[in-house]
C-alpha positions in Angstrom: 8.5 28.6 -24.7 6.7 26.9 -27.6 3.2 28.1 -28.3 0.6 25.3 -28.1 -2.5 27.4 -28.5 -3.4 25.8 -31.8 -2.7 22.2 -30.9 -5.4 19.6 -30.7 -7.4 19.7 -27.4 -6.5 17.0 -25.0 -9.2 15.0 -23.4 -7.8 13.4 -20.2 -9.7 10.4 -18.7 -9.4 11.4 -15.0 -10.3 9.0 -12.2 -13.4 11.0 -11.4 -15.0 10.0 -14.7 -15.4 6.5 -13.4 -18.0 7.8 -10.9 -20.3 9.4 -13.5 -20.5 8.3 -17.1 -18.7 5.0 -16.7 -20.8 3.6 -13.8 -22.3 0.2 -14.6 -26.1 0.1 -14.5 -27.5 -1.1 -11.2 -29.5 -4.2 -12.0 -31.4 -4.4 -8.8 -31.8 -2.3 -5.6 -31.9 -5.4 -3.4 -29.1 -5.6 -0.9 -27.2 -8.8 -1.1 -24.6 -10.4 1.2 -21.6 -12.2 -0.2 -21.8 -16.0 0.4 -19.7 -17.3 3.3 -16.5 -19.1 2.6 -17.4 -22.8 2.2 -14.3 -23.8 4.1 -15.4 -21.6 7.0 -18.9 -23.2 7.0 -17.3 -26.6 7.1 -14.9 -25.6 9.9 -17.7 -24.2 12.0 -19.7 -27.4 11.6 -16.8 -29.5 12.7 -15.7 -27.1 15.5 -17.8 -28.7 18.2 -15.9 -31.9 17.8 -12.5 -30.1 17.9 -10.9 -29.5 21.3 -8.3 -27.1 19.8 -6.4 -26.5 16.7 -4.6 -29.4 15.1 -1.3 -30.5 16.6 1.9 -32.1 15.4 2.9 -34.8 17.8 3.0 -33.3 21.2 5.2 -30.3 20.6 4.2 -28.1 17.6 0.9 -26.4 17.0 -0.6 -25.2 13.8 -3.7 -23.1 14.3 -4.8 -21.6 10.9 -8.6 -21.6 10.5 -10.6 -20.4 7.5 -11.9 -16.8 7.4 -15.6 -16.2 6.8 -14.9 -14.2 3.7 -14.4 -16.3 0.6 -11.3 -14.8 -1.2 -11.4 -17.2 -4.1 -12.7 -14.4 -6.3 -9.2 -12.8 -6.2 -7.4 -15.8 -7.6 -5.5 -15.4 -10.8 -5.9 -11.6 -10.9 -3.1 -9.1 -11.1 -3.4 -5.3 -10.8 -2.5 -3.8 -14.2 0.3 -1.6 -12.8 2.3 -4.6 -11.4 2.7 -6.6 -14.5 5.8 -4.7 -15.8 7.4 -5.0 -12.4 6.8 -8.7 -12.2 8.5 -9.2 -15.5 11.8 -8.0 -14.0 11.8 -10.3 -10.9 15.1 -12.1 -10.3 15.4 -15.9 -10.4 16.2 -16.0 -6.7 15.7 -13.8 -3.7 16.3 -14.2 0.0 15.4 -11.8 2.7 17.7 -13.6 5.1 20.6 -12.0 3.2 19.2 -8.5 3.3 18.7 -7.9 7.0 14.9 -7.9 6.6 13.9 -10.6 9.1 13.7 -10.8 12.9 14.8 -13.9 14.7 12.6 -17.1 14.3 10.2 -17.7 17.2 8.5 -20.7 18.7 4.7 -21.0 19.1 5.1 -24.3 21.0 2.1 -26.5 21.1 -0.5 -23.7 20.9 -2.7 -23.0 17.8 -1.2 -19.5 17.4 0.7 -19.8 14.1 -1.5 -17.1 12.6 -0.2 -14.6 15.2 3.4 -15.5 14.5 2.9 -15.2 10.8 1.3 -11.8 11.2 4.2 -10.4 13.1 6.7 -12.2 11.0 5.3 -10.1 8.2 5.0 -6.8 10.1 8.4 -6.9 11.8 10.0 -7.7 8.4 8.2 -4.7 6.8 9.7 -2.3 9.4 13.2 -3.5 8.8 15.9 -2.4 8.1 14.9 1.0 9.5 13.9 -0.4 12.9 13.9 -3.7 14.7 10.8 -4.8 16.7 9.7 -7.9 18.7 5.9 -7.7 18.9 3.8 -9.8 21.3 2.0 -12.8 19.8 0.6 -13.5 23.3 -1.2 -10.2 23.4 -2.7 -10.8 19.9 -3.8 -14.3 20.8 -5.4 -13.2 24.0 -7.0 -10.0 22.9 -8.2 -10.5 19.3 -11.8 -10.1 20.5 -13.3 -13.0 18.5 -15.2 -16.1 19.7 -12.1 -18.3 19.5 -10.0 -19.1 22.6 -6.3 -18.7 22.8 -5.6 -22.2 21.4 -8.5 -22.4 19.0 -6.7 -20.8 16.0 -7.2 -17.7 14.0 -6.5 -16.0 10.6 -5.4 -12.7 9.0 -8.8 -10.9 9.2 -8.6 -11.3 13.0 -5.1 -9.8 13.0 -6.2 -7.0 10.7 -9.1 -6.1 13.1 -6.9 -6.1 16.2 -4.2 -4.0 14.6 -6.3 -1.4 12.7 -8.5 -0.7 15.8 -5.1 0.1 17.5 -5.3 -2.6 20.1 -1.7 -3.5 19.2 1.1 -4.2 18.5 2.5 -4.5 22.0 6.1 -5.2 22.7 6.9 -8.8 23.7 8.9 -7.6 26.6 5.6 -6.2 28.0 3.6 -9.3 27.3 5.9 -12.3 26.7 4.6 -15.5 25.2 5.4 -17.3 28.5 2.5 -15.5 30.0 0.2 -17.9 28.1 -3.5 -18.1 27.7 -5.6 -15.5 29.5 -2.6 -13.7 31.0 -2.0 -10.4 29.2 -1.6 -7.4 31.4 -3.9 -4.4 30.7 -2.8 -0.8 30.0 0.2 -1.7 27.9 1.6 0.7 25.4 0.7 0.3 21.8 3.9 0.7 19.7 2.6 1.4 16.2 -0.6 2.3 14.4 -1.1 -0.2 11.5 -2.8 1.7 8.7 -2.6 -0.7 5.8 -2.8 -4.5 5.3 -2.8 -6.0 1.8 -4.6 -9.1 0.8 -2.9 -11.0 -2.0 -4.7 -13.4 -4.5 -4.1 -17.1 -3.9 -1.9 -18.9 -6.4 -3.8 -20.7 -9.2 -0.9 -22.9 -10.4 2.7 -23.9 -9.7 4.0 -21.0 -11.7 1.6 -18.4 -10.6 4.1 -16.9 -8.2 4.8 -13.3 -9.4 2.3 -11.7 -7.0 3.8 -13.3 -4.0 7.4 -12.7 -5.2 6.7 -9.0 -5.9 5.2 -8.5 -2.5 8.3 -10.1 -0.9 10.5 -7.6 -2.8 8.3 -4.6 -2.1 7.4 -5.2 1.5 9.2 -8.1 3.1 7.9 -11.4 4.5 4.4 -12.4 3.3 1.9 -14.2 5.5 0.6 -17.3 3.7 -1.4 -20.4 4.3 -0.4 -24.1 3.8 -1.1 -27.6 4.8 1.6 -28.7 7.2 2.2 -32.4 7.6 5.8 -32.6 8.7 5.4 -35.7 10.8 5.3 -38.3 8.1 7.9 -39.4 5.6 5.7 -38.6 2.6 6.2 -34.8 2.3 9.1 -33.5 4.3 12.8 -34.2 3.6 14.6 -33.5 6.9 18.0 -33.6 5.1 17.3 -31.0 2.5 14.7 -29.2 4.7 12.3 -29.4 1.7 8.5 -29.9 1.7 6.1 -30.9 -1.0 2.5 -31.8 -0.5 0.2 -32.6 -3.4 -3.0 -33.7 -1.7 -6.5 -32.1 -1.1 -6.5 -31.5 2.7 -7.5 -28.1 3.9 -4.9 -25.6 4.9 -4.1 -25.6 8.6 -0.9 -23.6 9.2 0.2 -20.0 8.6 3.8 -19.3 7.8 5.7 -16.5 6.0 7.4 -16.6 2.6 10.7 -14.8 2.7 12.2 -15.6 -0.7 12.5 -18.1 -3.5 14.8 -20.0 -5.8 13.5 -20.8 -9.3 16.3 -23.3 -9.8 15.8 -25.3 -6.6 16.0 -28.9 -7.8 13.0 -31.1 -7.9 15.3 -33.9 -6.8 15.6 -32.4 -3.3 12.0 -33.5 -2.4 10.9 -36.9 -1.2 8.3 -37.0 -3.9 9.5 -35.4 -7.2 7.4 -32.5 -8.3 6.8 -31.7 -12.0 9.5 -29.1 -12.1 12.2 -27.1 -10.2 11.6 -24.1 -8.0 10.8 -23.5 -4.3 9.8 -20.8 -1.9 11.9 -20.1 1.1 9.5 -20.3 4.1 9.9 -19.1 7.7 8.1 -21.3 10.3 7.2 -20.6 13.9 8.5 -23.8 15.6 11.9 -22.5 16.7 15.2 -22.9 15.0 15.4 -26.7 15.2 12.3 -28.8 15.2 12.2 -31.9 17.4 10.7 -35.4 16.6 13.6 -35.9 14.2 12.2 -33.1 12.0 15.1 -30.7 11.4 15.0 -27.3 9.8 17.4 -24.8 8.2 17.5 -22.7 11.4 13.7 -22.4 11.4 13.3 -22.1 7.6 12.4 -24.7 4.9 12.0 -24.9 1.1 8.5 -25.5 -0.3 8.0 -26.7 -3.9 6.2 -24.4 -6.3 4.1 -27.5 -7.1 2.8 -27.8 -3.6 -1.0 -27.9 -3.9 -1.8 -25.8 -0.9 1.1 -23.4 -0.3 -0.2 -19.7 -0.7 -3.2 -21.0 -2.5 -5.7 -19.4 -0.2 -5.5 -16.5 2.2 -2.3 -14.4 1.9 -1.5 -11.0 3.4 1.2 -8.3 3.9 1.2 -6.3 7.1 3.2 -3.6 5.6 2.4 -0.2 7.0 2.9 0.5 10.8 3.3 4.2 11.5 4.2 6.3 14.6 1.4 6.5 17.1 1.8 10.3 17.1 0.7 10.7 13.5 -3.0 10.3 14.4 -4.3 10.9 17.9 -7.8 9.6 17.6 -9.8 7.1 15.5 -13.6 7.2 15.0 -14.8 3.7 14.3 -17.8 1.3 14.8 -16.0 -1.9 13.5 -13.5 -3.1 16.2 -13.8 -6.6 14.7 -13.3 -5.4 11.2 -14.4 -7.2 8.0 -16.8 -10.1 8.7 -18.6 -10.1 5.4 -19.3 -8.0 2.3 -22.4 -6.7 0.7 -23.6 -5.0 -2.5 -26.5 -4.5 -4.9 -25.8 -7.0 -7.7 -23.4 -4.4 -9.1 -19.7 -3.4 -8.7 -20.9 0.0 -7.4 -22.3 0.7 -3.9 -22.3 3.5 -1.3 -21.6 3.4 2.4 -21.5 6.1 5.1 -20.8 6.4 8.8 -22.0 9.3 10.9 -19.7 10.2 13.9 -20.1 12.7 16.7 -16.8 14.5 17.5 -15.7 14.0 21.1 -13.0 16.7 20.9 -11.9 19.6 18.9 -9.6 18.1 16.3 -8.5 18.0 12.7 -9.8 15.2 10.5 -6.8 14.0 8.5 -7.5 10.6 7.0 -10.1 7.9 6.2 -9.6 4.1 6.5 -11.6 1.4 4.7 -11.3 -2.0 3.0 -10.8 -2.3 -0.7 -12.7 -5.5 -1.4 -11.3 -5.9 -5.0 -8.2 -5.2 -7.0 -8.1 -1.9 -9.0 -11.0 -0.5 -6.9 -12.0 3.1 -7.5 -13.3 5.1 -4.5 -14.7 8.5 -3.9 -14.7 10.2 -0.4 -17.1 12.8 0.7 -16.8 14.6 4.1 -19.8 16.5 5.5 -19.9 18.6 8.6 -22.9 19.9 10.7 -25.1 17.2 9.3 -28.6 16.3 10.3 -28.9 13.1 12.3 -30.0 10.2 10.1 -29.0 12.0 6.8 -25.3 11.3 5.9 -25.2 13.7 2.9 -26.8 16.7 4.6 -24.9 19.7 6.1 -21.9 21.2 4.5 -19.8 19.3 2.0 -16.2 19.9 3.1 -14.2 17.6 0.8 -14.5 15.4 -2.3 -11.6 13.1 -3.1 -11.2 10.3 -5.5 -8.6 7.6 -6.0 -7.8 4.0 -6.9 -6.3 1.1 -4.9 -4.7 -1.5 -7.0 -4.5 -4.1 -4.2 -7.3 -5.5 -2.1 -7.0 -5.0 1.7 -7.3 -2.3 4.4 -6.1 1.1 3.4 -5.8 4.6 4.8 -6.2 7.7 2.6 -4.7 11.0 3.7 -7.1 13.8 3.0 -6.0 16.4 0.5 -7.5 19.1 2.8 -7.6 18.4 6.5 -10.9 19.4 8.1 -11.4 21.0 11.5 -14.2 19.4 13.6 -15.5 20.7 16.9 -16.5 18.8 20.0 -20.2 17.6 19.8 -20.4 18.2 16.0 -21.9 15.6 13.7 -19.8 14.7 10.7 -20.0 12.0 8.1 -17.7 10.0 6.0 -19.5 9.0 2.8 -17.8 6.5 0.4 -18.6 5.4 -3.1 -16.9 2.2 -4.1 -16.6 1.0 -7.7 -15.0 -2.4 -7.9 -13.4 -3.9 -11.0 -15.5 -7.1 -10.9 -16.5 -8.2 -7.4 -20.2 -7.3 -6.8 -20.0 -6.9 -3.0 -18.0 -3.7 -2.7 -18.6 -2.8 1.0 -17.0 -4.5 3.9 -19.2 -4.9 7.0 -18.9 -6.0 10.6 -21.7 -7.8 12.3 -22.3 -10.4 15.1 -21.8 -13.7 13.3 -22.6 -16.6 15.6 -19.5 -18.4 17.1 -17.2 -16.0 15.3 -17.8 -12.3 16.0 -20.8 -12.4 18.5 -19.5 -9.4 20.4 -20.1 -7.0 17.5 -22.7 -4.4 18.3 -24.4 -1.5 16.5 -27.0 1.2 17.1 -29.3 3.0 14.7 -27.9 6.3 13.3 -24.3 5.1 12.8 -24.0 3.3 9.4 -25.9 3.8 6.2 -26.0 2.1 2.9 -27.2 3.1 -0.6 -27.3 1.8 -4.2 -27.0 5.2 -5.7 -25.8 7.7 -3.1 -29.2 9.5 -3.0 -31.5 7.1 -1.2 -30.1 5.9 2.1 -31.1 3.2 4.5 -29.9 2.6 8.1 -27.8 -0.6 8.0 -29.4 -1.9 11.2 -32.7 -2.2 9.5 -31.6 -2.9 5.9 -29.0 -5.5 6.7 -28.5 -6.6 10.3 -29.3 -5.1 13.7 -25.7 -5.6 14.8 -24.0 -4.4 11.6 -21.7 -1.4 10.8 -19.8 -0.3 7.8 -16.0 -0.8 8.0 -15.2 2.9 7.6 -12.9 4.8 10.0 -11.9 8.4 10.4 -8.5 9.5 11.8 -7.9 12.8 13.6 -5.0 14.8 14.9 -4.8 18.0 16.9 -3.4 21.4 16.3 -2.8 23.3 13.0 -1.8 21.6 9.8 1.9 22.0 9.2 3.2 23.5 5.9 5.8 21.1 4.4 8.0 22.3 1.6 8.4 19.7 -1.2 11.4 18.9 -3.3 11.8 20.9 -6.5 15.2 19.7 -7.8 16.2 21.0 -11.2 19.0 22.9 -13.0 18.2 26.5 -12.2 21.6 28.0 -13.2 22.3 26.2 -16.4 25.5 24.5 -15.5 24.4 21.0 -16.3 24.0 20.0 -12.6 20.8 19.6 -10.7 20.4 22.0 -7.9 18.8 21.0 -4.5 15.6 23.0 -4.1 12.4 23.1 -2.1 9.0 24.6 -2.9 6.5 26.0 -0.3 3.0 26.0 -1.8 1.6 28.3 1.0 3.9 31.2 -0.1 4.9 30.3 -3.6 8.5 30.4 -2.5 11.4 28.4 -4.1 14.4 27.7 -1.9 17.3 26.9 -4.3 20.9 25.9 -3.7 22.5 26.7 -7.0 25.6 24.6 -7.7 27.2 27.4 -9.9 27.1 29.7 -6.9 28.7 27.3 -4.5 25.3 26.1 -3.3 24.5 29.4 -1.6 20.8 29.7 -0.7 18.5 31.7 -3.0 14.9 32.3 -1.9 12.5 33.6 -4.6 8.8 34.1 -4.6 7.1 33.7 -7.9 3.8 35.6 -7.8 0.9 33.5 -9.1 2.5 30.1 -8.5 1.6 29.6 -4.8 -1.5 28.1 -3.4 -3.0 25.0 -1.8 -3.1 21.8 -3.8 -0.2 22.8 -6.0 2.9 20.6 -6.6 6.2 21.8 -8.0 6.8 20.6 -11.6 9.9 22.7 -12.3 11.7 21.8 -15.5 13.1 23.4 -18.7 10.0 24.0 -20.7 11.5 26.7 -23.0 14.7 25.0 -24.0 17.2 27.5 -22.7 18.7 25.0 -20.3 17.4 26.9 -17.2 14.7 25.2 -15.2 11.4 27.1 -15.2 9.5 27.3 -11.9 6.1 25.6 -12.5 3.2 24.1 -10.6 0.6 21.5 -11.3 -2.9 21.7 -9.8 -3.9 18.2 -8.9 -7.6 18.9 -8.6 -7.9 20.3 -12.1 -4.9 19.0 -14.1 -3.9 22.5 -14.9 -0.2 23.4 -15.5 1.3 26.9 -14.7 4.8 27.8 -15.9 7.0 30.8 -15.2 9.5 30.7 -18.2 13.0 31.9 -17.7 13.1 33.3 -21.3 10.4 35.8 -20.2 12.6 36.8 -17.2 10.2 35.0 -14.8 7.6 37.8 -15.2 4.7 35.9 -16.9 2.7 32.9 -15.8 1.9 30.7 -18.8 -1.1 28.5 -18.3 -1.1 25.5 -20.6 -4.2 25.5 -22.7 -4.6 21.7 -22.3 -5.2 20.1 -19.0 -3.4 16.9 -18.1 -4.0 14.8 -15.0 -6.3 15.7 -12.2 -7.2 14.1 -8.9 -5.2 10.9 -8.4 -2.4 11.9 -10.8 1.0 13.2 -9.9 2.9 15.6 -12.2 6.1 14.0 -13.6 7.5 16.3 -16.3 10.8 15.5 -18.1 12.2 15.4 -21.6 10.8 12.1 -22.8 11.3 12.9 -26.5 14.9 14.2 -26.5 14.2 17.7 -28.0 15.5 19.6 -25.0 12.0 20.7 -23.9 10.4 19.3 -20.9 7.2 17.4 -21.6 4.2 17.7 -19.2 3.4 14.2 -17.9 1.4 12.6 -15.1 1.6 9.3 -13.2 -1.4 7.5 -11.6 0.0 6.0 -8.4 -2.4 3.1 -7.7 -2.6 1.8 -11.3 1.0 2.6 -12.4 -0.1 4.4 -15.6 1.8 7.2 -17.3 0.5 9.9 -19.7 2.6 12.4 -21.7 2.2 15.6 -23.7 5.2 15.5 -25.9 6.5 18.9 -27.1 7.8 17.3 -30.4 4.2 16.2 -31.1 2.6 19.6 -30.5 1.8 18.7 -26.9 -0.8 16.2 -28.1 -1.6 13.5 -25.5 0.5 10.4 -25.9 -0.3 7.3 -23.9 2.8 5.2 -24.3 2.4 1.5 -23.3 4.0 2.2 -20.0 2.6 0.4 -16.9 5.1 0.8 -14.1 4.2 1.3 -10.4 1.3 0.7 -8.1 0.4 1.2 -4.5 3.3 2.6 -2.4 5.4 3.7 -5.4 6.4 7.2 -6.3 7.4 8.3 -9.8 11.1 9.3 -10.2 11.6 9.8 -14.0 15.0 11.0 -15.2 17.6 10.1 -17.8 19.3 7.2 -16.1 20.9 5.7 -19.2 22.4 8.8 -20.8 20.6 8.8 -24.1 18.9 12.2 -23.4 15.5 10.6 -23.1 13.8 10.5 -19.7 13.2 7.0 -18.4 10.0 6.2 -16.5 11.1 5.1 -13.0 9.6 4.5 -9.6 10.7 4.5 -6.0 9.3 2.3 -3.3 8.7 4.4 -0.2 8.7 1.5 2.3 11.9 -0.1 1.1 14.0 2.5 -0.8 13.9 0.3 -3.9 14.5 2.0 -7.3 13.1 0.5 -10.6 13.8 2.0 -14.0 12.2 1.4 -17.4 15.2 2.4 -19.7 14.4 4.0 -23.1 17.5 2.3 -24.5 15.7 -1.0 -24.0 12.6 0.3 -25.7 10.8 0.5 -22.4 10.4 -3.2 -22.5 12.4 -4.4 -19.4 12.3 -2.9 -15.9 15.7 -2.8 -14.2 15.8 -3.1 -10.5 18.7 -1.1 -9.1 20.9 -3.4 -6.9 21.2 -0.8 -4.2 18.4 0.5 -2.1 18.3 4.1 -1.2 15.9 5.8 1.2 12.8 4.1 2.6 10.4 5.3 5.2 11.2 8.8 6.3 12.8 9.9 3.0 11.4 11.5 -0.2 13.1 10.9 -3.6 14.7 13.7 -5.5 16.8 12.3 -8.4 18.8 14.5 -10.7 22.1 14.8 -12.5 24.0 16.2 -9.5 27.5 15.5 -11.0 26.8 16.8 -14.5 27.9 13.5 -16.3 24.6 13.2 -18.3 23.3 10.3 -16.1 20.7 10.8 -13.5 21.7 10.1 -9.9 19.3 8.5 -7.5 18.9 10.7 -4.4 16.7 11.1 -1.4 16.0 13.8 1.3 15.0 13.1 4.9 11.5 14.3 5.5 12.3 15.7 8.9 15.8 17.1 8.4 18.5 18.4 6.1 20.1 15.1 5.2 20.4 14.4 1.5 21.8 11.1 0.2 23.0 10.9 -3.4 24.3 7.9 -5.3 26.5 9.7 -7.9 26.7 7.8 -11.2 30.3 9.1 -11.6 31.2 7.6 -8.2 29.9 4.1 -8.9 26.5 4.8 -7.3 27.9 4.7 -3.7 25.5 6.5 -1.3 27.0 9.8 -0.3 25.5 11.6 2.7 25.3 15.4 2.4 24.0 18.1 4.8 22.2 20.7 2.8 20.7 23.4 5.0 17.7 25.4 4.0 17.5 28.1 6.6 
């Protein structure tokens, strides 16, 4: 093991620094509400003259209405970590060929397109792992807002319904034929939606990378458009192509499912300025009437369309098993109605809850009102009523969300709460530019009039020290959009993957690490994959991740752990016969960073490295540079991606790489291409329910993508020597 005691001290800019020295000065302590969406104001003014949502002829409804939140501040902005990914997007992509779409549905003449676009996205996100058919009828009947079944809706309403766990319901339990006002009660909710992403609207004909990347990452994307298919000016019923270049307000929600950059401009009735079209899924059945045909329910929309995806776009991408969380504490069943702040990108919000049962607090949910938003969570128990930061501080946790939308954060340390106990969830939000950081629900006339609140529930602050009850400082019906999620029983101990070459034969060995005991469970290839169980004293403990690698250059992996809370690295070198724990003098990482060691400089010594999930940033301490901190210009990743670095191109330099948990997509930044071009692997491997564990399992010098099932003993490896064909293995750890 090389000594690094004399090397230059490394100063790591951890996420938590944002919350102290880097905070912007608060210019005023006056609470300010974000202005309403001008389109919403106009719609509400005109609403009295509208009997229902706009129609097409007598058969097909539209139904998109503006949201009260003005999302124009997101336009033209891309999270930093997504830019490298977007550079590698293909020229064409079609979810119809990938088994990622459920059958096209028909909304008929009702203004319910928004409900169909919502489930077009959610059902797509759950494929190919499972096929669902969720009830638009239940969503349209039970959304809870002041609009009737036929009066339209939008994605904030869908988000509220889903994140309060009112749905989704299966269509078989509440079919669309039930119609307005006819949804049975007591139906079984099939999933708990824990994340909805809000995508910036397009600013130009070629501002398409954000939408495209979301289609690749998650599936169908809910978007807005202006939908005049009933004249001969915009829709070509022969080519199934649509191009609108006017100024009318958007009135229809559909789903983008792919694109073709080379789709000819000549295919449209009016010729746009260039080629290119989105592939769009509609909700009018597979063959529209009134002499308006379709490509089995789909059509092509020109990139130069003036309204397509220019406003409110969303991905309903994360629906989990209803058994993961058993209870939700919330005061905002109608979700985000507006935002507020203190003329600053920084603000604080808190909710005080009373536990109704003995349970374990496992997660917190809230809205990120900006891209690249930093947050800090504080959990207090046994607090004094009216004082959200009193009592016992049980947890502090920081992070970043690259995408705006509703998010759920799993707590690093689950917290036991007792029935009748007061506990608080305190949030500090630091936006990147938007000066209304906190989402709020309140009773807005003719929109969310059923919202209610009581004193002692939600609190707001400019500095986290001086607090005001939101019902007196903002609105008597207001609450912060902050939720707390609980489960029951003890917290299970889950062994994590620790794949590395522990026997020196040039092949990666399947391995697991149990932090609670400090045990490594290893299947050494040189021993015929017989199980070896070893406890390394000093390496176990809560909050430690396995970062085993060859740090001393003897071609044997050294058991090692990374302490996420401190950025400290502890290594048990094989050259010292596994008897001494070496603590690296420098720290690297900290809260919000994952340890991703590998040989990035080709000197046969593993280099400590970390990956910041939400921003997609990578930092390295290269052994060849005396373990000085190197920040290579690598931006790869973002929300929902896990780092999977390895030598995929065989040049003995580890390549930064990421794995998309929801889809099983693998993306590599090869060192042989000077880290300039991201390569998307043609095959997917894994997805929901699997964790990645790449390594050189066949000893040919090329890393093999691999995954392990979370709940079982199934390992799937794509051997490079076998043409990257998925091979299913049963590797028992008994």
